[in-house]
BANU-649842 format. One record per residue (C-alpha): residue number from 1; x, z, y. Coordinates in Angstrom, 3 decimals, padded with zeros to 6 digits, always signed. Example, Ala and Ser with C-alpha at 12.3 -4.5 7.8 and 13.67 -1.06 7.14 Angstrom:
BANU-649842
resi/x/z/y
1/+012.300/+007.800/-004.500 .
2/+013.670/+007.140/-001.060 .
This chain:
BANU-649842
resi/x/z/y
1/-109.303/+070.635/+112.779 .
2/-109.991/+072.479/+109.471 .
3/-112.970/+075.428/+110.182 .
4/-112.140/+076.543/+106.567 .
5/-109.462/+076.217/+104.184 .
6/-110.439/+077.077/+100.496 .
7/-106.338/+076.601/+098.502 .
8/-106.774/+076.825/+094.550 .
9/-109.409/+078.872/+094.292 .
10/-110.035/+080.110/+090.707 .
11/-112.792/+082.532/+089.327 .
12/-113.572/+083.840/+085.268 .
13/-116.571/+086.211/+084.284 .
14/-115.290/+088.039/+081.248 .
15/-113.280/+085.144/+079.099 .
16/-115.424/+082.179/+080.820 .
17/-113.694/+080.153/+083.530 .
18/-116.321/+079.390/+086.034 .
19/-113.655/+077.398/+087.840 .
20/-110.178/+076.674/+088.883 .
21/-107.892/+074.843/+091.171 .
22/-110.892/+074.552/+093.671 .
23/-108.979/+073.194/+097.296 .
24/-110.864/+071.466/+099.944 .
25/-111.044/+071.361/+104.304 .
26/-114.092/+071.941/+106.246 .
27/-113.329/+070.206/+109.207 .
28/-115.355/+070.170/+112.720 .
29/-118.725/+069.095/+112.531 .
30/-118.507/+068.508/+109.021 .
31/-121.718/+068.726/+107.193 .
32/-121.216/+069.386/+103.223 .
33/-123.312/+069.010/+100.289 .
34/-122.445/+070.893/+097.563 .
35/-123.846/+069.888/+094.384 .
36/-123.172/+070.621/+090.419 .
37/-125.263/+071.450/+087.132 .
38/-126.958/+074.880/+087.267 .
39/-124.670/+077.671/+086.223 .
40/-121.485/+076.032/+087.384 .
41/-120.922/+078.411/+090.039 .
42/-122.334/+076.536/+093.513 .
43/-123.506/+080.116/+095.090 .
44/-120.874/+082.027/+093.565 .
45/-118.373/+079.706/+095.458 .
46/-120.345/+080.386/+098.274 .
47/-119.699/+084.406/+098.348 .
48/-115.990/+083.721/+097.648 .
49/-116.219/+081.675/+101.475 .
50/-117.671/+084.470/+103.232 .
51/-115.722/+087.098/+101.091 .
52/-118.648/+089.034/+099.203 .
53/-116.533/+088.088/+096.000 .
54/-112.894/+088.116/+095.560 .
55/-111.633/+085.056/+093.348 .
56/-109.067/+085.738/+090.509 .
57/-106.440/+083.219/+091.969 .
58/-105.792/+081.487/+095.440 .
59/-107.026/+082.348/+099.040 .
60/-109.887/+080.994/+102.078 .
61/-108.572/+080.711/+105.400 .
62/-110.934/+080.112/+108.945 .
63/-110.098/+079.108/+111.958 .
64/-109.063/+081.431/+114.864 .
65/-112.696/+080.447/+116.408 .
66/-114.522/+080.526/+113.398 .
67/-117.672/+082.223/+112.927 .
68/-119.312/+082.069/+109.463 .
69/-122.794/+082.769/+108.675 .
70/-124.401/+083.276/+105.418 .
71/-128.485/+083.871/+104.903 .
72/-127.960/+087.325/+102.937 .
73/-125.956/+088.681/+105.692 .
74/-129.954/+088.177/+107.842 .
75/-132.006/+089.933/+105.711 .
76/-134.823/+091.449/+107.396 .
77/-134.758/+094.860/+106.759 .
78/-137.066/+096.845/+109.482 .
79/-140.859/+096.058/+108.067 .
80/-142.702/+097.538/+111.027 .
81/-140.584/+094.899/+113.344 .
82/-143.078/+092.032/+114.163 .
83/-141.844/+088.549/+113.213 .
84/-140.574/+087.705/+116.722 .
85/-139.201/+090.749/+117.507 .
86/-136.959/+090.656/+114.046 .
87/-135.745/+086.819/+115.047 .
88/-135.046/+088.076/+118.767 .
89/-132.305/+090.701/+117.035 .
90/-129.772/+087.590/+116.794 .
91/-129.991/+087.245/+120.584 .
92/-129.255/+091.143/+121.006 .
93/-125.846/+090.756/+123.298 .
94/-128.249/+088.394/+125.532 .
95/-131.150/+090.985/+126.049 .
96/-128.576/+093.817/+126.821 .
97/-127.014/+091.357/+129.425 .
98/-130.300/+090.445/+130.804 .
99/-131.523/+093.933/+131.373 .
100/-128.281/+094.629/+133.349 .
101/-128.976/+091.635/+135.186 .
102/-132.648/+093.142/+136.368 .
103/-130.895/+096.631/+137.081 .
104/-127.752/+094.712/+139.083 .
105/-130.147/+093.782/+142.112 .
106/-132.123/+096.995/+142.545 .
107/-128.853/+098.954/+142.450 .
108/-127.111/+096.080/+145.243 .
109/-130.597/+096.629/+147.706 .
110/-130.094/+100.600/+147.597 .
111/-126.595/+099.692/+148.764 .
112/-125.412/+102.364/+145.314 .
113/-121.801/+102.061/+144.398 .
114/-119.334/+099.238/+146.017 .
115/-121.697/+096.533/+146.563 .
116/-119.166/+093.534/+146.751 .
117/-118.258/+095.026/+143.163 .
118/-121.672/+094.566/+141.936 .
119/-122.124/+091.264/+143.466 .
120/-119.046/+090.138/+142.192 .
121/-120.273/+091.454/+138.364 .
122/-123.718/+090.384/+139.065 .
123/-122.008/+086.494/+139.308 .
124/-120.135/+087.064/+136.263 .
125/-122.623/+088.133/+134.414 .
126/-125.574/+085.798/+135.327 .
127/-122.654/+082.810/+135.010 .
128/-122.167/+084.075/+131.685 .
129/-125.420/+084.427/+130.600 .
130/-126.604/+081.269/+131.546 .
131/-123.427/+080.066/+129.471 .
132/-124.906/+081.527/+126.230 .
133/-127.798/+079.843/+126.854 .
134/-129.363/+083.285/+128.056 .
135/-132.318/+080.500/+129.854 .
136/-133.522/+079.205/+126.794 .
137/-133.011/+082.078/+123.939 .
138/-136.976/+082.807/+123.710 .
139/-138.141/+078.964/+123.992 .
140/-135.648/+078.845/+121.089 .
141/-137.002/+081.654/+119.064 .
142/-140.507/+080.299/+119.579 .
143/-139.092/+076.329/+118.858 .
144/-137.463/+077.684/+115.537 .
145/-140.456/+079.816/+114.435 .
146/-142.958/+076.952/+114.793 .
147/-140.253/+074.597/+113.239 .
148/-140.090/+076.640/+110.032 .
149/-143.604/+076.999/+109.452 .
150/-144.753/+080.059/+111.813 .
151/-148.051/+079.969/+113.609 .
152/-147.766/+081.792/+117.045 .
153/-150.695/+084.196/+115.262 .
154/-147.745/+085.021/+112.569 .
155/-145.671/+085.762/+115.542 .
156/-146.683/+089.275/+115.827 .
157/-147.436/+090.376/+112.066 .
158/-145.110/+092.857/+110.724 .
159/-142.294/+091.827/+108.803 .
160/-143.307/+094.201/+105.556 .
161/-146.554/+092.057/+105.336 .
162/-144.820/+088.649/+104.741 .
163/-144.651/+087.234/+101.478 .
164/-141.549/+086.656/+099.882 .
165/-141.535/+083.009/+101.012 .
166/-141.859/+083.737/+104.341 .
167/-139.669/+086.485/+104.577 .
168/-136.780/+083.792/+103.423 .
169/-137.842/+081.571/+106.367 .
170/-137.474/+084.239/+108.592 .
171/-134.027/+085.320/+107.366 .
172/-132.840/+081.380/+107.509 .
173/-134.680/+081.227/+111.094 .
174/-132.137/+084.379/+112.373 .
175/-129.353/+082.439/+110.553 .
176/-129.701/+078.832/+112.328 .
177/-129.533/+081.055/+115.603 .
178/-127.091/+083.595/+114.914 .
179/-124.454/+081.762/+117.078 .
180/-122.509/+080.950/+113.672 .
181/-120.489/+077.598/+113.764 .
182/-119.944/+077.129/+110.043 .
183/-123.172/+077.793/+108.439 .
184/-123.428/+078.702/+104.228 .
185/-127.016/+077.331/+102.838 .
186/-128.179/+078.100/+099.699 .
187/-131.478/+075.873/+099.059 .
188/-132.927/+076.251/+102.770 .
189/-135.269/+073.960/+102.033 .
190/-136.967/+076.030/+099.503 .
191/-140.505/+077.387/+100.774 .
192/-140.780/+075.050/+103.454 .
193/-143.210/+072.636/+103.343 .
194/-142.208/+068.512/+104.765 .
195/-142.914/+069.171/+108.292 .
196/-140.676/+072.020/+107.986 .
197/-137.730/+070.479/+106.417 .
198/-138.126/+067.426/+108.842 .
199/-137.476/+070.336/+111.654 .
200/-134.481/+071.792/+109.790 .
201/-132.567/+068.143/+109.303 .
202/-133.238/+067.420/+112.955 .
203/-132.059/+070.877/+113.462 .
204/-128.308/+070.130/+111.615 .
205/-128.134/+067.216/+112.737 .
206/-127.626/+067.952/+116.145 .
207/-125.895/+071.784/+115.181 .
208/-122.633/+071.523/+116.724 .
209/-120.938/+073.448/+114.202 .
210/-120.313/+072.692/+110.309 .
211/-122.079/+073.153/+107.194 .
212/-122.130/+073.992/+103.237 .
213/-125.505/+073.475/+102.037 .
214/-126.036/+073.952/+098.296 .
215/-129.309/+071.652/+097.997 .
216/-131.368/+070.119/+094.835 .
217/-133.281/+068.358/+097.742 .
218/-131.482/+064.892/+097.530 .
219/-133.311/+063.621/+100.627 .
220/-132.212/+066.268/+102.716 .
221/-128.779/+065.860/+101.653 .
222/-128.802/+061.998/+102.618 .
223/-130.362/+062.872/+105.790 .
224/-128.183/+065.645/+106.886 .
225/-124.434/+065.677/+105.381 .
226/-121.372/+063.639/+105.792 .
227/-119.614/+064.680/+102.587 .
228/-120.300/+065.773/+099.183 .
229/-118.383/+068.270/+097.024 .
230/-119.070/+068.321/+093.262 .
231/-118.510/+071.038/+090.826 .
232/-117.879/+069.475/+087.637 .
233/-115.948/+070.485/+084.373 .
234/-114.766/+073.722/+085.996 .
235/-112.857/+071.814/+089.116 .
236/-113.952/+070.320/+092.453 .
237/-114.343/+066.825/+093.590 .
238/-114.611/+065.503/+097.174 .
239/-116.255/+062.307/+098.088 .
240/-117.131/+060.604/+101.545 .
241/-120.203/+060.298/+102.327 .
242/-123.937/+061.621/+101.723 .
243/-125.535/+061.937/+097.817 .
244/-126.617/+058.561/+097.495 .
245/-123.048/+057.153/+098.296 .
246/-121.651/+059.896/+096.016 .
247/-124.058/+058.910/+093.464 .
248/-123.399/+055.002/+093.618 .
249/-119.427/+055.770/+093.795 .
250/-119.119/+058.469/+090.914 .
251/-121.533/+056.322/+088.658 .
252/-119.078/+053.227/+089.535 .
253/-116.004/+055.424/+088.799 .
254/-117.184/+056.686/+085.556 .
255/-118.705/+053.602/+084.283 .
256/-114.986/+051.729/+085.120 .
257/-113.659/+055.136/+082.898 .
258/-115.848/+054.411/+080.233 .
259/-115.322/+050.769/+079.795 .
260/-111.380/+050.701/+080.158 .
261/-111.366/+053.415/+077.540 .
262/-113.594/+051.545/+075.277 .
263/-111.705/+048.548/+075.465 .
264/-108.361/+050.533/+075.195 .
265/-109.710/+052.321/+072.028 .
266/-110.569/+048.701/+070.546 .
267/-107.413/+047.317/+071.310 .
268/-105.965/+050.144/+069.220 .
269/-107.694/+049.703/+066.653 .
270/-106.942/+045.559/+067.101 .
271/-103.397/+046.582/+067.182 .
272/-103.439/+049.027/+064.050 .
273/-105.173/+046.273/+062.116 .
274/-101.590/+044.017/+062.760 .
275/-099.508/+047.092/+061.966 .
276/-101.118/+047.945/+058.326 .
277/-100.748/+043.780/+057.802 .
278/-097.089/+043.778/+058.710 .
279/-096.529/+047.067/+056.520 .
280/-098.246/+045.025/+053.498 .
281/-096.227/+042.354/+053.825 .
282/-093.081/+044.472/+053.346 .
283/-090.208/+042.648/+054.819 .
284/-087.477/+043.882/+057.097 .
285/-089.313/+041.466/+059.733 .
286/-092.845/+042.801/+059.312 .
287/-091.062/+046.379/+059.539 .
288/-089.712/+045.467/+062.671 .
289/-092.709/+044.280/+064.088 .
290/-094.990/+047.215/+062.905 .
291/-092.599/+049.077/+064.793 .
292/-092.499/+047.303/+067.760 .
293/-096.754/+047.471/+067.646 .
294/-096.734/+051.242/+067.049 .
295/-095.058/+051.512/+070.013 .
296/-097.195/+049.231/+072.471 .
297/-100.220/+051.732/+070.244 .
298/-098.749/+055.204/+071.565 .
299/-098.100/+053.688/+074.998 .
300/-101.920/+053.072/+075.530 .
301/-102.862/+056.406/+073.856 .
302/-100.220/+058.180/+076.381 .
303/-102.287/+056.560/+079.276 .
304/-105.618/+056.923/+077.960 .
305/-108.077/+058.039/+080.150 .
306/-111.226/+059.825/+078.598 .
307/-114.564/+059.629/+080.124 .
308/-116.305/+062.512/+081.173 .
309/-119.144/+064.025/+078.864 .
310/-122.242/+063.561/+080.789 .
311/-123.688/+066.731/+079.036 .
312/-125.792/+068.167/+081.825 .
313/-127.668/+065.071/+081.353 .
314/-131.285/+065.037/+079.854 .
315/-131.630/+061.934/+076.717 .
316/-135.433/+061.284/+076.711 .
317/-138.167/+058.901/+076.374 .
318/-141.752/+058.721/+077.059 .
319/-142.994/+056.477/+073.905 .
320/-146.743/+055.785/+074.004 .
321/-148.419/+056.185/+070.932 .
322/-151.590/+053.800/+072.132 .
323/-151.434/+051.604/+075.271 .
324/-154.806/+052.120/+078.049 .
325/-157.218/+049.649/+079.062 .
326/-156.180/+047.660/+082.295 .
327/-158.279/+049.766/+084.395 .
328/-157.454/+053.711/+083.786 .
329/-158.542/+056.272/+086.100 .
330/-161.314/+055.826/+088.904 .
331/-162.699/+058.644/+090.772 .
332/-165.465/+058.124/+093.316 .
333/-166.476/+060.811/+096.070 .
334/-165.134/+063.808/+094.790 .
335/-166.000/+066.762/+096.652 .
336/-164.686/+070.235/+095.928 .
337/-164.935/+073.514/+097.913 .
338/-164.529/+077.424/+097.296 .
339/-167.383/+079.644/+098.670 .
340/-166.582/+078.646/+102.053 .
341/-163.660/+076.772/+101.722 .
342/-164.175/+073.313/+101.761 .
343/-160.814/+071.520/+099.477 .
344/-161.694/+067.847/+100.001 .
345/-164.612/+065.602/+099.891 .
346/-165.433/+061.803/+099.575 .
347/-162.414/+061.557/+097.500 .
348/-161.878/+058.094/+095.890 .
349/-159.435/+056.040/+094.356 .
350/-158.776/+053.911/+091.451 .
351/-155.841/+053.771/+089.144 .
352/-154.497/+050.754/+087.294 .
353/-152.366/+050.385/+083.626 .
354/-148.826/+050.942/+084.558 .
355/-149.088/+052.254/+087.982 .
356/-146.906/+055.160/+089.276 .
357/-149.252/+056.884/+092.207 .
358/-148.259/+059.955/+094.134 .
359/-150.368/+062.541/+095.344 .
360/-149.779/+063.861/+099.097 .
361/-151.191/+066.532/+101.614 .
362/-150.731/+069.542/+103.401 .
363/-150.526/+073.020/+101.039 .
364/-153.876/+074.134/+100.701 .
365/-155.598/+070.893/+100.451 .
366/-156.688/+070.776/+096.768 .
367/-154.011/+068.316/+095.088 .
368/-153.793/+071.073/+091.647 .
369/-157.113/+071.211/+092.047 .
370/-157.873/+067.633/+091.838 .
371/-155.967/+067.692/+088.911 .
372/-157.709/+070.472/+087.180 .
373/-161.001/+067.785/+087.354 .
374/-159.345/+064.998/+086.114 .
375/-158.344/+066.941/+083.189 .
376/-161.941/+068.613/+082.925 .
377/-160.560/+071.967/+083.374 .
378/-162.613/+072.707/+086.516 .
379/-166.171/+070.776/+087.574 .
380/-166.166/+068.773/+091.258 .
381/-169.132/+069.898/+093.620 .
382/-170.048/+066.347/+093.795 .
383/-168.656/+062.423/+092.607 .
384/-167.840/+061.936/+089.360 .
385/-164.635/+060.322/+087.502 .
386/-164.882/+057.187/+084.963 .
387/-161.706/+056.976/+082.433 .
388/-160.629/+053.553/+081.144 .
389/-160.367/+052.388/+077.289 .
390/-158.005/+054.152/+075.473 .
391/-157.013/+056.803/+078.312 .
392/-154.832/+059.853/+077.146 .
393/-154.192/+062.301/+079.350 .
394/-150.612/+064.548/+079.560 .
395/-150.345/+067.304/+082.309 .
396/-147.479/+068.856/+083.289 .
397/-148.568/+072.467/+084.865 .
398/-146.273/+073.314/+087.286 .
399/-146.920/+077.048/+086.921 .
400/-145.939/+076.787/+082.854 .
401/-149.495/+078.259/+082.158 .
402/-149.394/+076.020/+078.781 .
403/-146.388/+078.003/+077.484 .
404/-146.238/+081.221/+075.308 .
405/-143.593/+083.608/+076.994 .
406/-143.441/+085.596/+073.867 .
407/-142.069/+082.140/+071.876 .
408/-138.829/+080.986/+071.903 .
409/-138.382/+077.387/+072.303 .
410/-138.035/+076.320/+068.857 .
411/-141.663/+078.113/+067.635 .
412/-143.053/+076.508/+070.935 .
413/-142.648/+072.900/+069.825 .
414/-142.877/+073.619/+065.861 .
415/-146.522/+075.414/+066.910 .
416/-147.344/+072.696/+069.082 .
417/-146.078/+069.775/+066.632 .
418/-146.289/+071.961/+062.709 .
419/-145.563/+067.845/+061.372 .
420/-142.351/+067.746/+062.650 .
421/-139.346/+069.162/+060.125 .
422/-136.853/+071.911/+061.469 .
423/-134.476/+069.522/+061.786 .
424/-136.324/+067.151/+063.883 .
425/-137.767/+069.758/+066.457 .
426/-133.603/+070.787/+066.777 .
427/-132.990/+067.339/+067.311 .
428/-135.650/+067.187/+070.190 .
429/-134.313/+070.287/+071.664 .
430/-130.999/+069.358/+071.551 .
431/-131.865/+066.430/+073.498 .
432/-133.061/+068.451/+076.220 .
433/-130.146/+070.615/+076.271 .
434/-131.014/+073.678/+074.204 .
435/-128.323/+074.263/+070.906 .
436/-127.250/+076.298/+068.483 .
437/-129.394/+079.770/+068.785 .
438/-130.071/+078.777/+072.244 .
439/-133.442/+077.599/+070.666 .
440/-134.634/+081.159/+069.685 .
441/-133.972/+082.280/+073.567 .
442/-137.496/+083.689/+074.300 .
443/-139.316/+082.198/+076.862 .
444/-139.631/+085.389/+079.193 .
445/-135.896/+085.053/+079.309 .
446/-135.298/+081.618/+080.443 .
447/-134.755/+080.063/+083.981 .
448/-137.678/+077.898/+085.434 .
449/-135.503/+074.687/+084.593 .
450/-135.525/+075.520/+080.781 .
451/-139.363/+076.357/+080.895 .
452/-139.645/+073.397/+082.552 .
453/-137.444/+071.197/+079.749 .
454/-139.582/+072.774/+077.109 .
455/-142.323/+071.487/+079.103 .
456/-141.554/+068.389/+079.400 .
457/-140.565/+067.689/+075.644 .
458/-143.719/+069.140/+074.721 .
459/-145.455/+065.915/+076.971 .
460/-142.950/+063.741/+075.824 .
461/-143.794/+064.350/+072.206 .
462/-147.655/+063.922/+072.655 .
463/-147.056/+060.139/+073.710 .
464/-149.861/+060.410/+076.188 .
465/-150.728/+057.019/+078.379 .
466/-151.763/+058.391/+081.401 .
467/-149.326/+061.760/+083.180 .
468/-150.401/+064.261/+085.932 .
469/-146.911/+065.698/+087.222 .
470/-147.521/+068.738/+089.288 .
471/-144.114/+068.812/+090.938 .
472/-142.232/+067.968/+087.671 .
473/-138.717/+068.141/+089.888 .
474/-139.549/+071.906/+090.707 .
475/-136.616/+074.321/+088.636 .
476/-134.757/+071.037/+087.594 .
477/-130.997/+071.049/+088.660 .
478/-129.950/+067.569/+090.817 .
479/-128.796/+065.539/+087.053 .
480/-131.882/+066.778/+085.045 .
481/-133.913/+065.263/+088.076 .
482/-132.148/+061.810/+088.011 .
483/-132.678/+061.872/+083.951 .
484/-136.257/+062.379/+084.764 .
485/-135.948/+059.605/+087.351 .
486/-134.713/+057.197/+085.063 .
487/-137.300/+058.322/+082.138 .
488/-140.155/+057.887/+084.150 .
489/-138.876/+054.463/+085.507 .
490/-138.709/+053.356/+081.902 .
491/-142.367/+054.967/+081.324 .
492/-144.731/+051.589/+080.322 .
493/-147.826/+054.135/+081.246 .
494/-149.354/+055.112/+084.478 .
495/-148.348/+058.002/+086.282 .
496/-150.270/+060.011/+088.802 .
497/-147.911/+062.974/+090.291 .
498/-147.966/+065.639/+092.615 .
499/-144.816/+066.404/+094.531 .
500/-142.722/+067.118/+097.783 .
501/-139.624/+066.027/+096.271 .
502/-138.946/+062.776/+098.409 .
503/-136.414/+061.395/+096.871 .
504/-137.912/+061.531/+094.188 .
505/-140.847/+059.679/+095.803 .
506/-138.864/+057.147/+097.083 .
507/-137.318/+056.121/+093.617 .
508/-140.557/+055.645/+091.608 .
509/-143.404/+055.553/+094.049 .
510/-146.069/+052.140/+093.890 .
511/-148.483/+053.963/+096.588 .
512/-148.904/+057.060/+097.863 .
513/-152.245/+058.663/+098.280 .
514/-152.457/+061.213/+101.318 .
515/-155.225/+063.805/+100.468 .
516/-157.097/+065.430/+103.611 .
517/-160.212/+067.773/+103.421 .
518/-162.377/+064.365/+104.495 .
519/-160.870/+062.062/+102.020 .
520/-157.677/+059.542/+101.402 .
521/-155.604/+057.803/+102.851 .
522/-153.641/+055.225/+101.637 .
523/-150.084/+053.819/+101.838 .
524/-148.881/+050.862/+099.661 .
525/-145.298/+051.975/+099.274 .
526/-142.793/+054.641/+098.814 .
527/-141.908/+057.636/+101.151 .
528/-139.987/+055.359/+103.553 .
529/-142.613/+053.348/+103.764 .
530/-144.931/+056.277/+104.205 .
531/-142.925/+057.830/+107.195 .
532/-142.672/+054.765/+108.789 .
533/-146.275/+054.836/+108.739 .
534/-147.380/+057.757/+109.591 .
535/-146.095/+058.612/+112.833 .
536/-145.111/+061.840/+114.610 .
537/-148.277/+063.680/+114.651 .
538/-151.053/+061.827/+112.451 .
539/-151.693/+060.214/+109.346 .
540/-153.224/+056.686/+110.301 .
541/-155.824/+054.922/+107.674 .
542/-154.718/+051.496/+106.660 .
543/-156.648/+049.065/+106.006 .
544/-154.865/+046.611/+104.488 .
545/-155.554/+042.962/+103.540 .
546/-154.201/+041.002/+100.948 .
547/-153.665/+037.732/+102.533 .
548/-152.224/+038.392/+106.279 .
549/-151.232/+042.457/+106.604 .
550/-147.950/+043.464/+107.232 .
551/-148.616/+046.245/+104.192 .
552/-149.834/+043.982/+101.729 .
553/-146.204/+041.502/+102.571 .
554/-144.617/+044.637/+101.695 .
555/-146.543/+045.746/+098.987 .
556/-145.662/+042.106/+097.618 .
557/-141.986/+042.160/+098.245 .
558/-141.960/+045.710/+096.812 .
559/-143.706/+043.816/+093.379 .
560/-141.044/+040.889/+093.719 .
561/-137.871/+043.483/+094.077 .
562/-139.067/+045.206/+091.290 .
563/-139.784/+041.969/+089.237 .
564/-135.790/+040.960/+089.758 .
565/-134.820/+044.350/+088.644 .
566/-136.749/+044.335/+085.400 .
567/-135.567/+040.979/+084.740 .
568/-131.767/+042.258/+085.692 .
569/-132.155/+045.157/+083.524 .
570/-133.435/+042.762/+080.816 .
571/-130.390/+040.693/+081.309 .
572/-128.644/+043.873/+080.555 .
573/-129.931/+045.170/+077.749 .
574/-129.132/+041.388/+076.260 .
575/-125.491/+041.571/+077.400 .
576/-124.952/+044.932/+075.724 .
577/-126.429/+043.958/+072.452 .
578/-124.472/+040.661/+072.252 .
579/-121.251/+042.995/+072.956 .
580/-122.523/+045.564/+070.309 .
581/-122.770/+042.687/+068.173 .
582/-119.775/+040.675/+068.947 .
583/-117.990/+044.047/+068.124 .
584/-119.582/+043.947/+064.883 .
585/-118.165/+040.934/+063.784 .
586/-114.361/+041.410/+064.972 .
587/-114.544/+044.683/+063.200 .
588/-115.765/+042.855/+060.196 .
589/-113.094/+040.167/+060.924 .
590/-110.740/+042.848/+061.061 .
591/-111.268/+044.839/+057.796 .
592/-111.063/+040.996/+056.217 .
593/-107.523/+040.581/+057.104 .
594/-106.561/+043.774/+055.683 .
595/-107.435/+042.060/+052.184 .
596/-104.664/+041.171/+050.015 .
597/-106.350/+037.798/+049.416 .
598/-106.344/+036.228/+052.998 .
599/-103.362/+038.134/+054.168 .
600/-101.412/+036.249/+051.600 .
601/-102.979/+033.210/+052.216 .
602/-101.556/+031.618/+055.065 .
603/-104.544/+029.095/+055.860 .
604/-107.235/+031.735/+055.510 .
605/-105.142/+033.607/+057.616 .
606/-105.375/+031.624/+060.460 .
607/-108.399/+030.669/+059.996 .
608/-109.904/+034.003/+059.869 .
609/-107.168/+034.763/+063.215 .
610/-108.781/+031.661/+065.412 .
611/-112.214/+032.932/+064.815 .
612/-111.351/+036.691/+066.051 .
613/-109.488/+034.965/+069.129 .
614/-112.585/+033.210/+069.577 .
615/-114.990/+036.134/+069.268 .
616/-112.837/+038.429/+071.571 .
617/-112.893/+035.448/+073.946 .
618/-116.548/+035.534/+074.167 .
619/-116.735/+039.401/+074.140 .
620/-114.435/+039.418/+077.524 .
621/-117.242/+036.811/+078.481 .
622/-119.971/+039.184/+078.125 .
623/-118.161/+042.047/+079.669 .
624/-117.736/+039.844/+082.638 .
625/-121.393/+038.900/+083.108 .
626/-122.271/+042.733/+082.353 .
627/-119.979/+043.608/+085.171 .
628/-121.773/+040.871/+087.662 .
629/-125.020/+042.154/+086.507 .
630/-124.066/+046.232/+086.943 .
631/-122.681/+045.123/+090.835 .
632/-125.608/+043.303/+091.892 .
């Protein structure tokens, strides 16, 4: 049974249509991921569902027992209230019942009033109190605070003294415990560390109600959701399954549409070539044939489906200006402290050419400081670093301190690379979504995602062979993250990456280095491998022997799988190149057939027609092979 239904929702801002025809149902226990590029209206749609914004058209209806919960409704407003007491406010009805239950026994004992009525009232109230979770609300309050990353000593802190991130976490806690059975969650994992995100995942999995979740955390969506809705091209499309299922289904759907579109266009051109031939021969029979063929062209055009333009995807590639040696970076016994605060000590690791290595660890353990030591902007207290032959380091700073907020994106790129022409700069910015007058928008007026794209462009143009990336997916929308993943997967240099984006880590990682204050623990695999070997409360040190340990076997299997995928990608590229070559040859023959010297010579005409048929057969075989490779 639907707990919420939206029908034909449409909304415009001034002359810009945000979306239209948005229709969907939320069923009991549905956990729905709501995705779409930045600016498509995801948050606006949630506000329409809550009634905070009225749509231009359409309607929203909720079930009789539906209680909506939205984070803005649970803002922390009383600044001198403690964290614990602020969260308890969601249980105010239970607290009032508890106070009444404390008073009733004394009234019964003193015999004041109708004792039988008081006893009956006590029994009814106690049953309701228990049924509504009155016996556990205090323990649930503490569990929720600890789960979302608060320490017990934080419970007595005043709300007014919390950071912005802590206030967001407290508002989220109030929402989760509010008793709503349809939660509308807008980026709920923001400000949460990995442990807190894991707690939230488990909470939502066990939650008896429904939820609509906006999130760029694709791993989180995979763990929690059973449906996916995408706002795309001013409409909404629904898919059964989590984010990975959605991504796979959409990719296959779009590829099928694109392939059919390309084949239909080729067929239209082929038939139009025949029409021109027939008209050229200028007999009555030829005109009849041409008219028949024109009807065929019109029929194909009428059912032609144009593939969606993936305008939100970034299109770029990190090219190396020179290759490094096999040994890229050796860090030995590094230690760093600030006053009495020790970040890390005895930190040692070795990077090889082409490796994609991720650094993880608790907040405050010094991951970003390590990057600054490697780049030379800070000094280690102890230890040393050896850089390999020909190593050129590119650094992506998550704080974007290398960007001038007074400049626009055009000036930022042109000043950094003065040898580039204006056309080259504009073309490069266009590949990152900056077009027309957008290139003259000041950096101070840009979103975090836009500035991140400028940063990535600068990094791309440098052509370095060792990239240090500090939280590169922060501020990027889902589709930009996928474009970055694809680009880094093809990168021929070496990667050292700090990231909390578990999906991103899973896609790219060869190795994970887990930083602690006493050194590094190494995991030979991706994030799933890390979780499997991490344990619930501790991070064991893995001592891997290459010949017989499970870790080494998994690592070899991972390498073999990557080798197989590289081979498959090479075969796909070769097949695509063959299809393009055959396209050119077919086009050449079709042009030849238009020449009078050939069309009027029966023997030459048959020879060229036979060649054309053979080329089309070869192309069809190549298409089949390409499709088989794509589906492997």
